[in-house]
N, C-alpha and C positions, 0 to 999 in steps of 0.2 A: 720437495724442491720449492724454493722460494721464487715468487714472481717479482721480487724487488729489483728495480733497475740498478744495474751495476755498470759504471762507465770507467774505462781505463784511459790512461794518458801517459805521456812521457816527455822527456826533454828531446832535443834534436839528435843527440848522439846515442840515446838509449841508456845512458848510465843511471838515470833516475826514472822510476816508474811510480805511478800513483793510481789509486782507485777511489772513486766517489760512489756512494751507495744511496739510492733513493732519488727523489726529485729535489732539485735545488729550491731553496726558500725564495729566491728571486734571481732574475737575470737582467743585466743592464749593460749600458754603454757609458764610458767615461771619457771626457774630453780634457781632464785636468793636466797640468804640467807634469806631475809625477808619472801618470800613465803614458803620456806622450814620450817622455824621456826613457822610461823603462822598456817600452815596446818599440820605440822608433817609428811610431805611426801617429796619425793625428787623433786617434781615439783607441780605446781598448774595449773588447767585448768579453764579458765575464759572467760567471754564475757563482752564487753563494750557497754553500752547503753548511749544515751544522758541523762543527769541528769534529765531532765523533763519527761523521760519515766519511771522513777523509783519512786515507792511509797512504804512506809512501815507503819506498825502499830505494836504497842507493845513497851516495854521499851528496849532501847539499851544503851550500854556503848561504849566508844570509846578509841582507842589507836591511836593517830595521826588521820589519815583520815580513818582508819579501824574501822568499827562498828561491834559489836558482842553482843550476848545475855548475859546479866549478870548472868542468871541462869545456862545455860548449857555451855556457852562459845563458841558456834558455831559462826563462822564468818557470818555476814549478808551481808555486802557490803563494798567496798572502795568507798568513795564519795569525789568529789571535786566540784567546782562550775559548771563544764562543763560535767562531766561524772560520771557514776556509774559502778563500776566493780562488777560483780556477779560471784561467784564460780559456775561452772556448776553442781557440785554435790549437791548444795543447792536447785536446782529447784525440784519441786514436781514430774514432769514427766521428765524422762530422755530425754535430748534434742538431740536426735540422728541426727537431721538435722543440728546442729551447729558443724561444723568441723573447727578445728584450721587452721588459714591461716599463722600463724607465731609462732616462738619460741624466747623467750628472755633469756638472760644470759646463752647462750649455753656453755660459758667457764666453767660453773659449772655443766653442764649436766653430769650425771653418765656415765662412759664409756660403760656400758652395755645397755644403752638406745640409740637407733638410732634416727636420725633426722626423723621427719615426712615427708613423701614424699610430694612434691609440696608445701612446706611451705617456707616462707621467714625466714632466720636464722639471728639472731642478736647476736653478741658476748656479748653485754650488753644491755642497753636500746635501744628502737627504737629512731632514731634521731627525734628531734623536727621538726615539719613541714611535717611529712609524710602525704600522701594524705588521709589516713584512720583516721586521727585525731591526736591530740596532744600525745606526748609520756607520758607514765606513769612512773615517776621516781621510781626506786627501789634501794634497797641497795644490794651491791654485796654479 
């Protein structure tokens, strides 16, 4: 029996299910325009896993690299060849152990939101070549 962490998640209607295995490479918050529009909130909370740690089932549609359920519209994941970004709110069990270690696009952070203590702050995207993995390009 493996002691590897396995987290499950799904869309709102349950038509799409996914699993991420192991610990994420990083956890963050993003205040960019894309994340605001995609989620309808002033920021998004997400975690990044290696692409091979992500599996999904069910029909998905996509907009660029963002996948979503075509029935209920819930975001499923942002996927590229190397990484899978999963929204923390889409996990079945609240991931209280996953604490953001950085914030992106803080130039767009609402003035009434304060920086998370002990997190790295990036005015825009993380620079490419960061030790925690490649940067995730986002639109301002």
